[in-house]
Every structure is written in C-alpha cells, then in structure tokens.
N, C-alpha and C positions, 0 to 999 in steps of 0.2 A: 504454403507459407513457410518462409525460413524461420528458424528458431530466433527468438529474441533473447538477448543476454542483459541482465541487470547486474550492476556491479557497485561496490562501495567506492568511495573517493580515491583510495589508494590502489584499487584494483586487485587486492588480495582475496576478496570474497566475491563470488559470482553466483548467479542463479540463471540457468538456461531454461527457457520456457518454450514448449512446443505448442504450435497452434495459436488460435485466438483466445483471449481471455474470456471467461464466462461473463464478466461484468467489469466495467470501468466506472468508478464512482468518485464523488467529491464528498469529503466528510468535514463538517464544521465543528465537531466536538472539541471541547477544550483540550483533551489529551492529544488529539492530532495537531492542534495548534502548538502545543508545547513540543511535541515530537519533531515537527518540521521547522519550527521557528517562523512559521508563516501563519496566515489566518485560516488556512484549511489544508487538508491533505488530499492528494489525488492518488488513488490506488487501483490496481488491476488484480482481479481475483481469477486464479487458474485452478484447475483440478490438480490435486497433489501429485497424481501420477504423471503429470506433464511438466513437472519442475524438477530439475536436478541441480543441486548446489555443490560448489567446490570451494575449498578453502576453510581455514579455521574461523569459527564464529563464537561469539559470546551470546548469552540470552538473558532476557529479563521478562518477567511475567507481571501483569497488572490485572486488576479486576475493574471492568467498565461500569458505567452508570446502571446498567440493567442486570449486573451480576455476572456477566460472561467474562471468562478469562482470555486474555490475549498474550501470546508469548512472542516477543520480538527477537529476531536474530540480527546481529550487527557485527561489524568488523572490530576485533579487539585493538587494532592499530589506529584506525581513523574514526571509529565509532559510528560510521554511517549505517543506518538500518537498510538491509537488503530484502528481508521478507519477514512475515509474521504469520502466525496461525491463530485461529479462534476456536475455542472449545465447542462453540455452537455450530461451526462448519468444519467438522473433523477431516473431511476429504478435500479441503481447499488450502491453498497457499496464497497469501496476499502480498503484493509487492508494490512499493511506491513507484509511480510512473516515472518520476524524475531519475530513478536509479537506472532506467533504460537509456537515458541521455539520447532520446530519439524524437525529434520534432514531428515525425510522421506517425507517432503512436496515436491510436484512436482517441476520440474525445469521450468524456464521461457521458453516461446516459442516466445516471442516478445520483441524487444528492441526499445526504442524511444529516441529521442534527441541524436542520434548518433554523430552529429556534435560537441557535448559538451563532448563526451567520452574521458576520460584520455587515452592516447595511450597505457599505460601498463595495462589498465583495460578491454580490449576487452574480451567478453565472449569466452570461449574455444569451445563451441558447436554452432551448427548452429541455428540461430534465424531468424525469419522474422524481417527485420530492416526498420527503418523509420527515416530520418533526421528530 
C-alpha cells in the first residue's frame, strides 16, 4: 500500500502515513462537532511509528468528557487540524479523514458518542457502536 498524506488547507503541514489505519471511526461528541464545524468527525487511527509529519505546527490540549487529554496539532497559518494524540492511546496518532482529501479512503467501522448523534446523521451502513 502506498503511503497516504494528510495535509492542512494551505499545504504547509503534512503527515505521511504508512500502511492501513488501525481503525476508522465516526465521533459524534460535541467537541468533534465544534472542531469540524460539522455534526460529527471522521478520523483514522494509525500507530505512531507509521506517521511522519513535516512543517510547522501549533498545538492545543483539552480534557474530554471521560477525563482523557487530547492534544491537537494544526497549521499556524490556516488553522486546519492535521493530527492529534490521546493520552489514553500513547502509541497512536489520529488524523481527520478529510485531511487526506481522498474519496477512496476506507469507510468507518466504529461509531462513538452515539448519544450525541444528530437524529438525521445516523450512518447508513453497519458500524460497531458505543454510547
């Protein structure tokens, strides 16, 4: 499999990912809604040793509902998030699927924070689900 490259909107910050992601998921949490400006986020989780980033980035850390910390890396020019890490998965890097700008990217297999899902935004295909 060829490497996949995620990038910010202006192209100054990139993340090169080797191999297939460990998981592709949909998140309906309120913070993903705010981060994306959409009603859910779609992200791919890779092992950290399979991701190489290039370019200047800024970061911001927040604490989630369950107390875990997430640190987001984004472009200081265009502010697009390119990846983040979670303290509960120290060996993983998570990237928004949209940053790959690849319509052939795999479909999600997992959906989280279902209790916060907009009723009209239920995924059309079968996913493992978790409230």
